[in-house]
DODODREN-790058 format. One record per residue (C-alpha): x, y, z; residue number from 1. Coordinates in Angstrom, 1 decimal. Example, Ala and Ser with C-alpha at 12.3 -4.5 7.8 and 13.67 -1.06 7.14 Angstrom:
2
R     c1     c2     c3 resi
R   12.3   -4.5    7.8    1
R   13.7   -1.1    7.1    2
//
This chain:
327
R     c1     c2     c3 resi
R   -2.3   19.2   77.4    1
R   -1.5   22.1   75.1    2
R    1.5   24.3   75.7    3
R   -0.6   27.4   76.1    4
R   -2.8   25.8   78.8    5
R    0.3   24.4   80.5    6
R    1.8   27.9   80.7    7
R   -1.1   28.9   83.0    8
R    0.9   26.9   85.7    9
R    3.4   29.7   85.8   10
R    1.5   33.0   85.8   11
R   -1.6   34.7   87.2   12
R   -1.7   38.2   85.8   13
R   -4.0   38.9   82.8   14
R   -4.8   35.2   82.5   15
R   -7.7   32.8   82.8   16
R   -7.7   31.8   86.5   17
R   -7.4   28.1   85.8   18
R   -5.3   27.5   89.0   19
R   -8.0   29.1   91.0   20
R  -10.7   27.0   89.4   21
R   -8.8   23.8   90.2   22
R   -8.1   24.8   93.8   23
R  -10.1   22.7   96.3   24
R   -9.9   25.2   99.2   25
R  -11.4   28.3   97.7   26
R  -13.6   29.1   99.5   27
R  -12.4   27.3  102.6   28
R  -14.5   25.2  105.0   29
R  -15.7   28.4  106.6   30
R  -16.8   29.8  103.3   31
R  -14.1   32.4  103.4   32
R  -11.2   33.4  101.2   33
R   -8.0   32.4  102.9   34
R   -4.4   33.8  102.3   35
R   -3.5   30.7  100.3   36
R   -0.5   32.3   98.5   37
R    1.4   35.1  100.3   38
R    4.1   37.1   98.6   39
R    6.9   38.1  101.0   40
R    9.3   41.0  100.5   41
R   11.7   40.2  103.4   42
R   14.2   43.0  102.6   43
R   14.4   46.3  100.7   44
R   18.2   45.9  100.2   45
R   19.5   45.3   96.7   46
R   22.9   45.1   95.0   47
R   21.5   46.4   91.6   48
R   20.0   49.6   90.4   49
R   17.7   48.5   87.6   50
R   16.1   51.2   85.4   51
R   12.8   49.4   85.4   52
R   12.6   48.9   89.2   53
R    9.1   49.7   90.4   54
R   10.3   50.2   94.0   55
R   13.2   52.5   93.3   56
R   12.0   55.1   95.9   57
R   11.8   52.6   98.8   58
R   13.9   52.9  101.9   59
R   16.6   50.3  101.2   60
R   17.6   50.0  104.8   61
R   14.3   48.3  105.9   62
R   14.3   44.5  106.6   63
R   11.5   42.3  108.0   64
R   12.0   41.4  111.6   65
R   12.5   37.6  111.7   66
R   10.7   37.1  115.0   67
R    7.7   39.0  113.5   68
R    8.0   36.9  110.4   69
R    7.8   33.6  112.3   70
R    4.7   34.7  114.2   71
R    2.9   36.1  111.2   72
R    3.6   33.0  109.0   73
R    2.4   30.7  111.8   74
R   -0.9   32.6  111.8   75
R   -0.9   32.5  108.0   76
R   -0.4   28.7  108.0   77
R   -3.3   28.3  110.5   78
R   -5.5   30.3  108.2   79
R   -4.7   28.1  105.2   80
R   -1.5   29.5  103.6   81
R    0.0   26.8  101.4   82
R    2.5   28.7   99.3   83
R    4.7   31.8   99.5   84
R    6.7   33.6   96.9   85
R    9.8   35.2   98.3   86
R   10.5   38.3   96.2   87
R   11.2   42.1   96.2   88
R   11.2   44.9   97.1   89
R   14.8   44.4   97.1   90
R   16.9   41.3   96.3   91
R   15.5   38.6   98.7   92
R   18.7   36.6   99.0   93
R   20.2   39.6  100.7   94
R   17.8   39.1  103.6   95
R   20.0   38.4  106.7   96
R   17.8   35.5  107.7   97
R   17.1   34.1  104.3   98
R   18.2   30.5  105.1   99
R   16.3   30.6  108.4  100
R   13.2   31.9  106.7  101
R   13.1   29.2  104.1  102
R   13.9   26.5  106.5  103
R   11.1   27.6  108.9  104
R    8.5   27.9  106.1  105
R    9.4   24.5  104.7  106
R   10.3   22.4  107.7  107
R    8.0   23.8  110.4  108
R    5.0   25.1  108.4  109
R    5.1   22.8  105.4  110
R    4.6   25.7  103.0  111
R    5.7   25.5   99.4  112
R    8.2   28.2   98.4  113
R    8.9   30.1   95.2  114
R   11.8   32.5   94.8  115
R   12.2   35.5   92.5  116
R   15.8   36.7   92.4  117
R   18.2   38.7   90.2  118
R   20.4   35.6   90.2  119
R   23.6   37.3   91.5  120
R   23.5   36.2   95.1  121
R   23.1   32.5   95.1  122
R   26.1   32.2   97.4  123
R   24.0   33.6  100.2  124
R   21.8   30.5  100.4  125
R   22.9   27.1  101.7  126
R   22.5   24.3   99.2  127
R   20.4   22.2  101.5  128
R   18.1   25.2  102.0  129
R   17.9   25.9   98.3  130
R   16.7   22.3   97.7  131
R   13.5   23.2   99.6  132
R   12.4   25.7   97.0  133
R    9.9   24.5   94.4  134
R   10.7   27.1   91.7  135
R   13.1   29.9   91.0  136
R   12.5   32.7   88.6  137
R   15.5   34.9   87.6  138
R   14.9   38.5   86.6  139
R   16.7   39.7   83.5  140
R   16.4   42.7   81.2  141
R   17.8   44.5   78.1  142
R   20.1   46.4   80.4  143
R   21.7   43.4   82.2  144
R   24.7   41.3   81.2  145
R   24.1   37.8   79.9  146
R   27.8   37.0   79.3  147
R   29.9   33.8   79.5  148
R   30.7   34.1   83.3  149
R   27.0   34.6   84.2  150
R   26.0   31.6   82.0  151
R   28.7   29.5   83.6  152
R   27.7   30.4   87.2  153
R   24.0   29.8   86.5  154
R   24.6   26.6   84.7  155
R   26.4   25.2   87.7  156
R   23.6   26.2   90.0  157
R   21.0   24.6   87.6  158
R   23.0   21.4   87.4  159
R   23.4   21.2   91.2  160
R   19.7   21.9   91.8  161
R   17.9   20.0   89.1  162
R   14.9   19.4   91.5  163
R   14.1   23.2   91.2  164
R   11.8   24.5   88.4  165
R   13.9   27.2   86.8  166
R   12.7   30.1   84.7  167
R   13.5   33.7   83.5  168
R   11.5   36.9   83.7  169
R   12.7   39.3   81.1  170
R   11.8   43.0   81.2  171
R   11.4   44.5   77.8  172
R   12.6   48.1   77.6  173
R   11.9   50.9   75.0  174
R   15.2   49.8   73.3  175
R   14.9   46.0   73.1  176
R   18.0   43.9   72.8  177
R   16.6   41.2   70.6  178
R   19.8   39.3   70.3  179
R   19.9   39.0   74.1  180
R   16.3   37.9   74.2  181
R   17.1   35.2   71.7  182
R   20.2   34.1   73.8  183
R   18.1   34.0   76.9  184
R   15.3   31.9   75.3  185
R   17.9   29.6   73.7  186
R   19.6   29.1   77.0  187
R   16.3   28.4   78.7  188
R   15.4   25.8   76.1  189
R   18.8   24.1   76.3  190
R   18.7   23.9   80.1  191
R   15.1   22.7   80.4  192
R   13.6   25.8   82.0  193
R    9.9   25.7   82.5  194
R    9.3   29.1   80.9  195
R   10.6   32.5   80.0  196
R    8.2   35.3   80.8  197
R    8.7   38.5   78.7  198
R    7.0   41.5   80.3  199
R    6.9   45.2   79.4  200
R    8.7   47.7   81.5  201
R    5.6   48.7   83.6  202
R    7.0   52.2   84.2  203
R    7.3   52.8   80.5  204
R    4.5   50.8   78.7  205
R    3.7   53.6   76.3  206
R    7.1   53.5   74.7  207
R    7.8   49.7   74.9  208
R    7.2   47.9   71.6  209
R    4.4   45.2   71.5  210
R    5.1   41.6   72.2  211
R    4.5   40.7   68.5  212
R    7.9   42.3   67.7  213
R    9.6   39.9   70.1  214
R    7.7   36.9   68.7  215
R    8.7   37.9   65.2  216
R   12.4   38.3   66.1  217
R   12.4   34.9   67.8  218
R   10.8   33.3   64.8  219
R   13.1   35.0   62.3  220
R   16.1   33.8   64.3  221
R   14.8   30.3   64.3  222
R   14.4   30.2   68.1  223
R   11.5   28.1   69.3  224
R    9.2   30.1   71.6  225
R    7.1   27.2   73.0  226
R    8.1   28.1   76.6  227
R    7.8   31.9   76.2  228
R    5.0   33.7   78.0  229
R    4.3   37.1   76.4  230
R    2.9   39.6   78.9  231
R    2.7   43.0   77.3  232
R    0.8   44.5   80.3  233
R   -0.4   47.3   78.0  234
R   -4.0   46.2   78.7  235
R   -5.5   46.7   82.2  236
R   -8.7   47.8   83.9  237
R   -9.7   50.0   86.7  238
R   -9.6   48.2   90.1  239
R  -12.7   46.9   91.8  240
R  -14.0   48.3   95.1  241
R  -14.1   44.7   96.4  242
R  -10.6   43.5   95.6  243
R  -11.0   39.9   96.7  244
R   -7.5   38.8   95.5  245
R   -6.1   40.9   98.3  246
R   -7.4   38.2  100.7  247
R   -6.2   35.3   98.5  248
R   -2.6   36.5   97.8  249
R   -1.6   39.5   99.8  250
R    1.9   41.0  100.0  251
R    3.8   41.4  103.2  252
R    6.3   44.2  102.8  253
R    9.7   44.5  104.4  254
R    8.1   47.1  106.6  255
R    5.8   44.5  108.1  256
R    2.7   45.9  106.4  257
R    0.0   44.1  104.3  258
R   -0.6   45.2  100.7  259
R   -3.2   43.9   98.3  260
R   -1.1   42.4   95.5  261
R    2.3   42.4   93.8  262
R    1.0   45.2   91.4  263
R    0.6   47.7   94.3  264
R    3.6   49.8   93.4  265
R    2.3   50.5   89.9  266
R   -1.4   50.6   90.5  267
R   -1.5   54.3   90.8  268
R   -1.0   57.0   88.1  269
R    1.7   58.1   88.2  270
R    3.4   55.0   89.9  271
R    4.7   56.1   93.3  272
R    8.0   54.1   93.1  273
R    7.2   52.2   96.2  274
R    4.2   50.8   98.2  275
R    2.2   53.9   98.8  276
R    0.6   54.3  102.3  277
R   -2.8   54.6  100.7  278
R   -2.4   51.0   99.6  279
R   -1.6   49.6  103.1  280
R   -4.2   47.2  104.5  281
R   -2.7   47.4  107.9  282
R    0.1   45.8  109.9  283
R    0.9   42.1  109.5  284
R   -0.7   41.5  112.9  285
R   -4.1   42.3  111.3  286
R   -3.9   39.3  109.0  287
R   -6.2   37.2  111.2  288
R   -8.8   39.9  111.5  289
R   -8.8   40.6  107.7  290
R   -9.5   36.9  107.1  291
R  -12.1   36.7  109.9  292
R  -14.0   39.8  108.7  293
R  -13.2   39.2  105.0  294
R  -12.1   42.8  104.9  295
R  -10.7   43.0  101.4  296
R   -8.9   46.0   99.9  297
R  -10.8   48.9   98.3  298
R   -9.3   48.8   94.8  299
R  -11.5   51.5   93.3  300
R   -8.6   53.9   93.2  301
R   -6.3   51.5   91.4  302
R   -5.8   52.8   87.9  303
R   -4.1   49.7   86.7  304
R   -5.3   46.2   87.6  305
R   -4.0   43.1   86.0  306
R   -6.0   40.6   88.2  307
R   -9.6   41.4   87.2  308
R  -10.2   37.8   85.9  309
R   -9.2   36.5   89.3  310
R  -11.5   38.9   91.1  311
R  -14.4   37.9   88.8  312
R  -13.8   34.3   89.5  313
R  -13.5   34.8   93.3  314
R  -16.7   36.8   93.3  315
R  -18.6   33.9   91.6  316
R  -17.0   31.4   94.0  317
R  -18.1   33.0   97.2  318
R  -21.5   34.4   96.3  319
R  -24.2   32.4   98.2  320
R  -26.3   30.2   96.0  321
R  -29.2   27.9   96.7  322
R  -29.8   24.4   95.2  323
R  -26.1   24.0   94.5  324
R  -26.5   20.2   94.1  325
R  -28.6   20.7   91.0  326
R  -25.6   21.4   88.8  327
//
């Protein structure tokens, strides 16, 4: 397997939807698109104030009610949910019930779990609970420290939890710190991380340099970039009226509402700095009806869509055809 194809294991935006093509339950036995991968924003609280934050205007006091979370995820599991990504919004490890949420998803619902975190709050999660996570992606950027103490703390965590697939997501600003990027990639190579995703600041794509500049700096510095995924995000398309990915991998916000995808907060022009009410598909209690009626999101007003390949693939997978045996 080539390194470039293997990297498709770790991303979905602006990629060939290989994971979708290999999935055996799309469509499901009822011919419907199920919420196989749900992205959860359990809290809007955060201990950082990142310049690139796409949810900087959110109400940071809002947190997902845990009883509602259990009911919703029980329904999701019955509908076919097999994976969740716990992410933000805010910093998910600041969710008051983070251990209970992960334990419930893993132990009771047998759902696979991924975690996106800023990497500063690992003390909030019990070691036995952390072991139930399949992968952990740590957010980094030009504006964050990558000093000795940070490396020491992270190295300890990685050593203790070698069953977890570790990775970085590095946000490239309009003033790239190429030395830090090199340090991050070297560290990831040394520690056996699965990948380093380098992505443009989505609120400032016009002023962020292209990914080729990063590639060239790594090459000139002698840093192997085999595990690097370059996502410039400068290329996008207008959203589709029938946004089928909103049925496959919806977002549940800390407010308990359903949203079409993790790009919701920057799909409009200008980006609203939060999940705009016009993007809401309804409360979490509507999840079953959305599935039953296959009521997908109307994405025609989305100025920026990075999942068009997925929507194209889903459209081909659910369209009714005759003589399907005659392949």
